[in-house]
PLY file of the C-alpha trace (Angstrom):
ply
format ascii 1.0
element vertex 546
property float x
property float y
property float z
element edge 545
property int vertex1
property int vertex2
end_header
-87.72 19.74 51.14
-90.30 21.80 49.29
-93.91 20.94 48.69
-94.59 21.85 45.09
-98.01 22.10 43.49
-97.54 21.57 39.77
-100.99 22.64 38.70
-100.65 24.43 35.41
-104.21 24.14 34.09
-106.21 27.35 34.25
-109.78 26.99 35.46
-112.52 29.50 34.77
-116.18 29.17 35.71
-118.61 31.26 33.67
-122.32 31.01 33.07
-121.86 30.42 29.33
-119.10 28.43 27.61
-116.40 29.87 25.38
-117.34 29.15 21.75
-114.98 28.62 18.85
-116.57 31.24 16.61
-117.59 34.63 17.93
-118.89 37.74 16.21
-116.68 40.85 16.09
-116.79 42.93 19.26
-119.11 45.91 19.00
-117.68 48.41 21.46
-120.78 50.57 21.18
-122.96 47.72 22.42
-124.63 48.13 25.81
-122.35 46.62 28.40
-123.40 43.75 30.63
-123.25 44.07 34.39
-121.20 41.11 35.62
-120.11 40.09 39.10
-116.56 38.69 39.16
-115.15 36.70 42.04
-111.55 35.56 42.57
-111.01 32.47 44.74
-107.83 31.14 46.36
-106.72 27.51 46.62
-109.25 26.98 49.42
-112.05 28.37 47.23
-112.27 31.42 49.47
-112.52 35.00 48.11
-109.08 36.52 47.80
-107.29 39.69 46.68
-105.33 39.93 43.43
-104.63 42.31 40.59
-106.76 41.91 37.46
-106.54 43.11 33.87
-109.46 42.71 31.45
-108.85 43.76 27.85
-110.34 43.60 24.40
-107.72 42.51 21.85
-105.17 43.23 24.61
-105.56 46.96 23.90
-108.83 48.33 25.27
-108.71 48.14 29.06
-111.86 47.65 31.15
-111.78 48.66 34.81
-113.92 47.18 37.59
-116.66 49.30 39.14
-115.32 52.20 41.23
-112.00 52.00 39.37
-110.88 54.39 36.64
-109.90 52.83 33.29
-107.55 55.73 32.52
-106.15 56.25 35.99
-103.31 58.67 36.61
-99.82 57.90 37.82
-99.95 58.86 41.47
-97.83 58.78 44.61
-100.90 57.62 46.52
-100.76 54.16 44.99
-103.83 52.27 43.90
-104.23 50.48 40.57
-100.86 49.81 38.95
-99.32 50.58 35.53
-96.76 48.01 34.38
-94.66 47.84 31.19
-96.27 48.60 27.83
-99.06 50.50 29.62
-100.40 47.27 31.08
-102.94 48.47 33.66
-104.08 46.25 36.51
-106.73 46.91 39.17
-106.32 45.79 42.77
-109.46 43.96 43.89
-110.61 41.68 46.68
-113.44 39.17 46.85
-116.47 39.96 44.66
-116.61 43.06 42.48
-118.61 44.36 39.55
-117.68 44.89 35.91
-119.57 46.39 32.99
-118.29 44.50 29.94
-119.29 44.27 26.26
-120.17 41.01 24.59
-117.30 39.21 22.92
-114.04 37.44 23.63
-112.16 39.26 26.41
-108.77 38.50 27.87
-108.63 38.07 31.66
-105.25 38.25 33.39
-105.05 37.80 37.17
-101.80 37.90 39.14
-101.36 37.10 42.84
-97.72 37.25 43.83
-95.11 34.62 43.05
-96.60 31.39 44.38
-99.77 31.40 42.26
-100.00 30.49 38.60
-100.56 33.43 36.30
-104.20 33.32 35.25
-104.39 34.29 31.57
-107.32 33.16 29.46
-109.96 34.29 26.96
-113.53 34.36 28.24
-116.55 34.61 25.99
-118.92 37.20 27.40
-122.51 37.03 26.14
-125.74 38.82 26.92
-126.49 36.04 29.41
-123.21 36.20 31.32
-123.95 37.58 34.76
-121.10 36.14 36.82
-117.57 34.90 36.41
-115.60 32.93 38.98
-111.83 32.86 38.64
-110.07 30.05 40.49
-106.43 30.82 41.33
-104.04 27.89 41.63
-101.12 27.84 44.00
-98.17 26.05 42.42
-95.67 26.49 45.27
-95.82 26.15 49.06
-93.15 26.57 51.73
-92.69 23.71 54.20
-94.55 24.34 57.44
-95.55 27.84 56.21
-92.80 29.48 58.28
-91.51 31.78 55.55
-92.91 35.30 55.50
-92.17 37.92 52.86
-91.84 41.67 53.16
-90.96 44.91 51.41
-88.62 46.99 53.59
-88.93 50.20 51.55
-92.25 51.75 50.48
-93.24 55.42 50.29
-96.35 57.62 50.21
-99.20 55.10 50.31
-101.47 54.97 53.35
-101.78 51.82 55.49
-105.22 50.90 54.10
-103.99 51.04 50.51
-100.90 49.08 51.50
-102.99 46.31 53.07
-105.01 45.70 49.90
-101.92 45.75 47.67
-100.06 43.42 50.05
-102.87 40.88 49.95
-103.06 41.10 46.18
-99.28 40.72 45.79
-99.14 37.97 48.45
-96.66 39.57 50.85
-96.85 39.66 54.63
-94.99 42.79 55.77
-94.99 46.30 54.33
-92.72 49.01 55.75
-93.99 52.45 54.75
-91.13 54.88 55.25
-91.85 58.46 56.16
-89.03 60.82 55.23
-88.09 64.42 54.47
-89.84 64.32 51.06
-93.10 62.67 52.21
-96.11 64.17 53.97
-97.14 61.31 56.23
-95.23 61.91 59.45
-98.53 62.03 61.33
-99.16 58.39 60.42
-96.25 57.17 62.54
-97.50 55.33 65.64
-94.35 53.59 66.92
-95.68 50.12 66.24
-97.52 48.02 63.66
-100.88 49.25 62.42
-103.79 47.79 64.36
-105.38 45.07 62.25
-107.36 41.89 62.73
-105.42 40.33 59.84
-102.63 38.40 61.55
-100.91 37.41 58.28
-100.35 40.96 57.01
-98.49 43.64 58.94
-98.13 47.32 58.00
-95.61 49.40 59.95
-94.86 53.08 59.30
-91.11 53.55 59.78
-88.51 56.01 58.47
-85.92 56.57 55.76
-83.09 58.80 56.97
-81.26 60.49 54.09
-78.29 62.54 52.98
-77.56 62.31 49.30
-73.75 62.13 49.49
-73.44 60.02 52.61
-76.30 57.74 51.52
-79.70 56.63 52.81
-80.73 54.18 55.55
-83.99 52.42 56.34
-84.88 52.58 60.04
-87.31 49.79 60.96
-89.08 48.75 64.15
-88.95 52.32 65.40
-90.69 53.45 68.59
-89.93 57.10 67.87
-88.73 58.94 64.77
-85.13 60.13 64.38
-84.64 63.86 63.87
-84.54 65.59 61.49
-87.70 64.08 60.00
-89.24 66.73 57.75
-86.06 68.19 56.27
-83.02 66.58 54.72
-79.79 67.39 56.51
-78.11 70.44 54.89
-74.65 69.09 55.75
-72.71 65.85 55.57
-73.28 65.81 59.30
-74.31 64.04 61.41
-73.35 60.70 59.91
-76.00 58.05 59.36
-74.26 56.04 62.07
-75.69 58.40 64.67
-79.24 57.61 63.52
-78.32 53.93 63.50
-77.21 54.12 67.14
-80.47 55.85 68.08
-82.45 53.21 66.20
-80.63 50.34 67.89
-81.16 51.98 71.29
-84.91 51.53 70.80
-84.64 47.95 69.50
-84.76 48.89 65.83
-83.24 47.46 62.67
-81.10 49.45 60.18
-80.59 48.52 56.53
-78.54 50.44 54.01
-81.15 51.68 51.52
-80.90 50.67 47.83
-77.30 49.63 48.44
-76.67 48.36 44.91
-77.49 51.72 43.30
-76.50 54.03 46.15
-73.80 52.71 48.53
-72.95 56.33 49.32
-69.78 57.68 50.85
-70.64 56.23 54.23
-71.92 52.77 53.36
-68.71 50.73 53.86
-67.82 52.87 56.89
-71.08 52.25 58.73
-70.94 48.56 57.84
-67.34 47.96 58.99
-68.09 49.77 62.27
-71.08 47.42 62.70
-73.77 50.08 62.69
-75.81 48.44 59.90
-77.86 45.25 60.21
-78.42 44.52 56.50
-77.94 45.90 53.00
-80.94 46.39 50.74
-79.37 44.51 47.85
-82.41 44.11 45.62
-83.92 47.57 45.18
-84.05 50.29 42.52
-81.50 48.65 40.20
-80.61 45.22 38.86
-77.86 44.08 41.28
-75.55 43.00 38.42
-75.11 46.67 37.46
-72.80 49.23 39.00
-74.09 52.00 41.29
-75.63 55.05 39.64
-75.26 57.53 42.52
-72.10 58.90 44.19
-70.09 57.01 41.60
-67.05 59.30 41.93
-65.90 57.57 45.13
-66.44 53.92 44.07
-63.08 52.46 42.98
-62.97 50.53 39.70
-66.65 51.34 39.17
-67.36 49.32 36.02
-65.97 46.16 37.57
-67.86 46.50 40.85
-71.59 46.04 40.67
-73.76 46.34 43.75
-73.66 42.57 43.99
-69.86 42.57 43.84
-69.64 45.23 46.56
-71.76 43.03 48.84
-69.54 40.02 48.11
-66.44 42.07 48.95
-67.93 43.06 52.32
-68.70 39.41 53.12
-65.16 38.46 52.12
-63.86 40.88 54.75
-65.66 38.86 57.41
-68.52 41.36 57.75
-71.67 39.32 58.27
-74.08 41.67 56.61
-77.28 39.99 55.32
-79.15 41.13 52.22
-82.72 42.41 52.30
-84.98 43.77 49.57
-87.48 46.55 48.92
-89.00 48.47 46.07
-88.44 52.13 47.01
-92.01 52.48 45.71
-92.76 56.11 44.87
-95.86 55.76 42.69
-98.20 53.24 41.11
-95.76 52.22 38.40
-94.11 50.17 41.15
-95.97 47.33 42.87
-95.54 46.63 46.57
-93.27 43.64 47.09
-91.94 43.46 43.51
-88.59 43.19 45.29
-89.03 41.29 48.54
-87.22 39.42 51.27
-88.48 36.06 52.57
-87.62 35.41 56.21
-87.75 32.10 58.07
-89.60 32.74 61.31
-88.74 31.01 64.56
-91.99 30.55 66.47
-95.06 32.72 65.99
-95.16 35.22 63.14
-95.23 38.82 64.26
-93.27 41.93 63.36
-90.55 41.33 65.94
-89.96 37.72 64.88
-89.72 38.88 61.26
-87.13 41.54 62.19
-85.22 38.94 64.22
-85.01 36.72 61.12
-83.68 39.64 59.04
-81.00 40.31 61.66
-79.77 36.72 61.61
-79.85 36.42 57.80
-82.28 33.49 57.77
-83.71 34.82 54.56
-83.43 35.21 50.80
-84.19 38.08 48.42
-86.21 37.70 45.24
-88.17 39.39 42.48
-89.96 36.13 41.61
-88.02 32.86 42.19
-87.88 30.83 45.38
-84.36 29.71 46.26
-82.73 27.65 49.01
-79.22 26.59 49.93
-78.10 23.99 52.45
-74.53 23.22 53.51
-74.46 19.88 55.30
-77.22 20.49 57.85
-76.89 24.30 57.89
-79.03 26.93 56.17
-78.74 30.67 55.50
-77.51 32.60 58.54
-75.94 29.55 60.18
-72.28 29.02 61.04
-70.39 25.77 60.43
-67.10 24.97 62.21
-64.53 22.77 60.50
-61.33 21.23 61.88
-58.73 20.10 59.37
-59.80 19.22 55.83
-63.43 18.36 55.53
-65.61 18.08 52.44
-68.88 19.98 52.55
-72.01 18.98 50.68
-73.73 22.01 49.17
-77.28 21.69 47.85
-79.05 24.52 46.01
-82.63 24.42 44.77
-84.83 26.91 42.97
-88.44 27.21 41.80
-89.60 29.93 39.39
-92.66 30.71 37.34
-90.76 33.29 35.27
-87.86 32.03 33.12
-84.33 31.86 34.52
-81.09 30.81 32.84
-78.97 29.34 35.58
-78.73 28.29 39.18
-75.33 28.95 40.77
-73.45 28.14 43.97
-71.26 30.99 45.20
-68.26 30.55 47.51
-66.49 33.72 48.67
-67.95 35.64 45.73
-66.98 33.13 43.04
-69.18 30.72 41.09
-68.00 27.20 41.95
-70.89 25.25 40.40
-73.77 26.03 38.06
-76.81 24.40 36.50
-78.17 25.63 33.17
-81.95 25.90 33.45
-83.69 24.97 30.22
-86.60 27.02 28.81
-89.86 26.02 30.44
-88.27 24.42 33.51
-89.73 25.72 36.76
-87.51 23.70 39.06
-83.78 23.08 39.20
-81.42 21.66 41.81
-77.66 21.49 42.12
-75.42 19.45 44.40
-71.71 20.12 44.84
-68.91 18.82 47.07
-66.46 21.43 48.29
-63.37 21.14 50.48
-62.48 24.57 51.89
-58.91 25.66 52.44
-59.83 28.71 54.50
-62.85 30.22 56.23
-65.54 31.77 54.09
-69.18 31.83 53.09
-71.51 29.94 50.75
-74.73 31.07 49.08
-76.86 30.34 46.02
-78.32 32.59 43.36
-80.55 32.20 40.31
-80.95 34.69 37.49
-81.95 35.38 33.91
-79.23 37.23 32.09
-78.62 35.77 28.63
-81.75 36.76 26.71
-81.29 39.32 23.97
-83.56 41.89 25.62
-81.19 41.98 28.57
-78.66 43.69 26.34
-80.66 45.25 23.48
-83.26 47.97 23.79
-83.30 48.08 27.59
-81.39 50.51 29.80
-81.01 48.91 33.19
-79.61 52.16 34.59
-82.64 54.25 33.59
-85.95 54.40 35.42
-88.91 52.65 33.87
-90.96 55.84 33.87
-88.20 57.52 31.84
-88.39 55.11 28.91
-85.89 52.48 30.05
-87.48 49.69 28.00
-89.44 46.57 28.82
-88.51 43.23 30.39
-90.68 40.15 30.82
-90.64 40.52 34.61
-92.01 44.05 34.37
-95.06 42.84 32.45
-96.22 41.31 35.75
-94.44 43.24 38.53
-93.42 46.87 38.74
-89.88 47.80 39.83
-88.20 51.21 39.74
-85.81 50.25 36.94
-86.00 47.28 34.55
-85.12 43.98 36.18
-84.61 40.41 35.04
-85.49 37.41 37.18
-83.22 37.16 40.23
-83.01 35.59 43.68
-80.17 35.15 46.16
-79.87 33.36 49.49
-78.03 34.83 52.41
-74.77 33.06 53.29
-73.92 30.03 55.35
-70.61 30.85 57.06
-67.92 28.21 57.52
-65.00 28.64 59.91
-61.89 26.54 59.28
-59.63 25.86 62.27
-61.11 28.83 64.13
-59.60 31.31 61.63
-61.76 34.35 60.78
-63.05 35.10 57.28
-60.59 37.50 55.71
-59.61 38.84 52.28
-56.72 41.29 52.17
-57.58 42.28 48.60
-61.17 43.19 49.44
-60.20 44.99 52.65
-57.69 47.04 50.66
-60.41 47.88 48.12
-62.56 49.42 50.85
-59.60 51.30 52.26
-59.40 53.06 48.90
-63.16 53.54 48.83
-63.12 55.34 52.20
-60.01 57.31 51.26
-61.89 58.60 48.21
-64.81 59.55 50.45
-62.51 61.17 52.98
-60.87 63.26 50.27
-64.23 64.45 48.93
-65.48 65.36 52.39
-62.29 67.25 53.22
-62.31 69.21 49.97
-66.02 69.61 49.12
-68.05 68.56 52.16
-70.42 70.94 53.93
-70.37 71.14 57.72
-71.91 73.44 60.33
-68.51 74.06 61.95
-64.91 72.85 62.17
-65.66 70.52 65.08
-68.33 68.58 63.16
-66.04 68.29 60.13
-63.27 66.85 62.29
-65.73 64.38 63.82
-66.74 63.10 60.38
-63.21 62.93 59.02
-62.03 61.12 62.15
-64.80 58.56 61.70
-63.65 57.87 58.14
-60.06 57.52 59.35
-61.25 55.01 61.93
-63.03 53.06 59.18
-59.87 53.00 57.09
-57.86 51.76 60.08
-60.45 49.03 60.69
-60.16 47.80 57.10
-56.36 47.88 57.49
-56.73 45.50 60.44
-59.04 43.27 58.37
-56.39 43.12 55.63
-53.83 41.55 57.97
0 1
1 2
2 3
3 4
4 5
5 6
6 7
7 8
8 9
9 10
10 11
11 12
12 13
13 14
14 15
15 16
16 17
17 18
18 19
19 20
20 21
21 22
22 23
23 24
24 25
25 26
26 27
27 28
28 29
29 30
30 31
31 32
32 33
33 34
34 35
35 36
36 37
37 38
38 39
39 40
40 41
41 42
42 43
43 44
44 45
45 46
46 47
47 48
48 49
49 50
50 51
51 52
52 53
53 54
54 55
55 56
56 57
57 58
58 59
59 60
60 61
61 62
62 63
63 64
64 65
65 66
66 67
67 68
68 69
69 70
70 71
71 72
72 73
73 74
74 75
75 76
76 77
77 78
78 79
79 80
80 81
81 82
82 83
83 84
84 85
85 86
86 87
87 88
88 89
89 90
90 91
91 92
92 93
93 94
94 95
95 96
96 97
97 98
98 99
99 100
100 101
101 102
102 103
103 104
104 105
105 106
106 107
107 108
108 109
109 110
110 111
111 112
112 113
113 114
114 115
115 116
116 117
117 118
118 119
119 120
120 121
121 122
122 123
123 124
124 125
125 126
126 127
127 128
128 129
129 130
130 131
131 132
132 133
133 134
134 135
135 136
136 137
137 138
138 139
139 140
140 141
141 142
142 143
143 144
144 145
145 146
146 147
147 148
148 149
149 150
150 151
151 152
152 153
153 154
154 155
155 156
156 157
157 158
158 159
159 160
160 161
161 162
162 163
163 164
164 165
165 166
166 167
167 168
168 169
169 170
170 171
171 172
172 173
173 174
174 175
175 176
176 177
177 178
178 179
179 180
180 181
181 182
182 183
183 184
184 185
185 186
186 187
187 188
188 189
189 190
190 191
191 192
192 193
193 194
194 195
195 196
196 197
197 198
198 199
199 200
200 201
201 202
202 203
203 204
204 205
205 206
206 207
207 208
208 209
209 210
210 211
211 212
212 213
213 214
214 215
215 216
216 217
217 218
218 219
219 220
220 221
221 222
222 223
223 224
224 225
225 226
226 227
227 228
228 229
229 230
230 231
231 232
232 233
233 234
234 235
235 236
236 237
237 238
238 239
239 240
240 241
241 242
242 243
243 244
244 245
245 246
246 247
247 248
248 249
249 250
250 251
251 252
252 253
253 254
254 255
255 256
256 257
257 258
258 259
259 260
260 261
261 262
262 263
263 264
264 265
265 266
266 267
267 268
268 269
269 270
270 271
271 272
272 273
273 274
274 275
275 276
276 277
277 278
278 279
279 280
280 281
281 282
282 283
283 284
284 285
285 286
286 287
287 288
288 289
289 290
290 291
291 292
292 293
293 294
294 295
295 296
296 297
297 298
298 299
299 300
300 301
301 302
302 303
303 304
304 305
305 306
306 307
307 308
308 309
309 310
310 311
311 312
312 313
313 314
314 315
315 316
316 317
317 318
318 319
319 320
320 321
321 322
322 323
323 324
324 325
325 326
326 327
327 328
328 329
329 330
330 331
331 332
332 333
333 334
334 335
335 336
336 337
337 338
338 339
339 340
340 341
341 342
342 343
343 344
344 345
345 346
346 347
347 348
348 349
349 350
350 351
351 352
352 353
353 354
354 355
355 356
356 357
357 358
358 359
359 360
360 361
361 362
362 363
363 364
364 365
365 366
366 367
367 368
368 369
369 370
370 371
371 372
372 373
373 374
374 375
375 376
376 377
377 378
378 379
379 380
380 381
381 382
382 383
383 384
384 385
385 386
386 387
387 388
388 389
389 390
390 391
391 392
392 393
393 394
394 395
395 396
396 397
397 398
398 399
399 400
400 401
401 402
402 403
403 404
404 405
405 406
406 407
407 408
408 409
409 410
410 411
411 412
412 413
413 414
414 415
415 416
416 417
417 418
418 419
419 420
420 421
421 422
422 423
423 424
424 425
425 426
426 427
427 428
428 429
429 430
430 431
431 432
432 433
433 434
434 435
435 436
436 437
437 438
438 439
439 440
440 441
441 442
442 443
443 444
444 445
445 446
446 447
447 448
448 449
449 450
450 451
451 452
452 453
453 454
454 455
455 456
456 457
457 458
458 459
459 460
460 461
461 462
462 463
463 464
464 465
465 466
466 467
467 468
468 469
469 470
470 471
471 472
472 473
473 474
474 475
475 476
476 477
477 478
478 479
479 480
480 481
481 482
482 483
483 484
484 485
485 486
486 487
487 488
488 489
489 490
490 491
491 492
492 493
493 494
494 495
495 496
496 497
497 498
498 499
499 500
500 501
501 502
502 503
503 504
504 505
505 506
506 507
507 508
508 509
509 510
510 511
511 512
512 513
513 514
514 515
515 516
516 517
517 518
518 519
519 520
520 521
521 522
522 523
523 524
524 525
525 526
526 527
527 528
528 529
529 530
530 531
531 532
532 533
533 534
534 535
535 536
536 537
537 538
538 539
539 540
540 541
541 542
542 543
543 544
544 545
């Protein structure tokens, strides 16, 4: 199914060979002016992020880049874990480097081998060519990746970082805390690059109700420059306005911030997707508005999503970074969408709406049920055995590949250290309607439990993970990817779970109580409108429990 390029050898072309014995580096020595060029698999100049160091400590920046750059909202060169600085570059660029053995690291997204080698620089070295190797390719090149949640950076900066990180779509979200409302144009940025699309959209926020990403907007939703002072209007009103103009609505950083309104807006079918992979490892419980989440410690963001699916709510997962500064790299959390026809912004949004996609922070993952893939529906009469096939590819280490049915692991494959590819086949005979998906993750290494706070932001001293040596996320993350579900319908009966529907009844009752006792509203009429909406959500979950 997948065309895999297993090319692990690193190639480097320099004007002088690396020698076995080299003199100590004299950092006071006059630096050599060297032209560096990075080439893709077609031997064409390409964008990437590069790190050149002496003894992996002294960092050398390319020309026109600062070696000791500041952490900035404006983006630019990125700071990863352990102060690992990388510069975003494209094509040919200049360096001034001392003589000696220098370490070159070049990263270009998930599908290219990490380039990491020592190069001997001498007085005669005037050019270095770095050949990137692509180890993974999608079939027919119909999969396109995107980050649904980026802030502050301008479209030009976004385009360079997208190319370097090998993603196709970047959604820059203007909001009440940003200063870029004038960049909104109601469509994709004009560009001659047909494989990379930048679109300025909007995040609509209220810290108790929760946040939503509004994509494919033709006009912004008011208020834009100020956060709402009340728990009114509900996010559902903005969702209706977005849908009226052909837009897409995802619940922002759902795993960390489901908000009071999240399950309400989803059960009333106002939300097109949940941003599952964003701002927190999805195996951990939410960190915001935790007072309304029932049985908090037993309900991670991932578990909350599974519960919604179990209620028969076909809500796909998407992914974004919530990038606020240059500690976070564009596309470190991304969604890959399978495009039907020509790639453009609308076809990408259409794929997100149908759930023909998977979310990832590095691995590639696929799941097939008989002849169906993510987003498809399979109808079954009587007892019929399904063949489930899951497959993953990952450059970063993972521990296991799992098949999930209705939120439960029904089959798993232990992935051995050093294995980049794993597959799993399982026969399953369903007794009732439900959903099937696959996930892959790394969760058993010691650092996942010792010395790392997965609930704390990276810039607040949360600790280091292997993934964050190469990609910048808001909080520490381990390797993770998840397909969207294939839905199976047995004897025309809907997907239902009374237990999960009852859970969300309690969730909304907790939210209703808080709003009634502590909520802020402009008047009694608006308060009644909000409370009535929550009562309607509770009633809807009651119906789903039957």
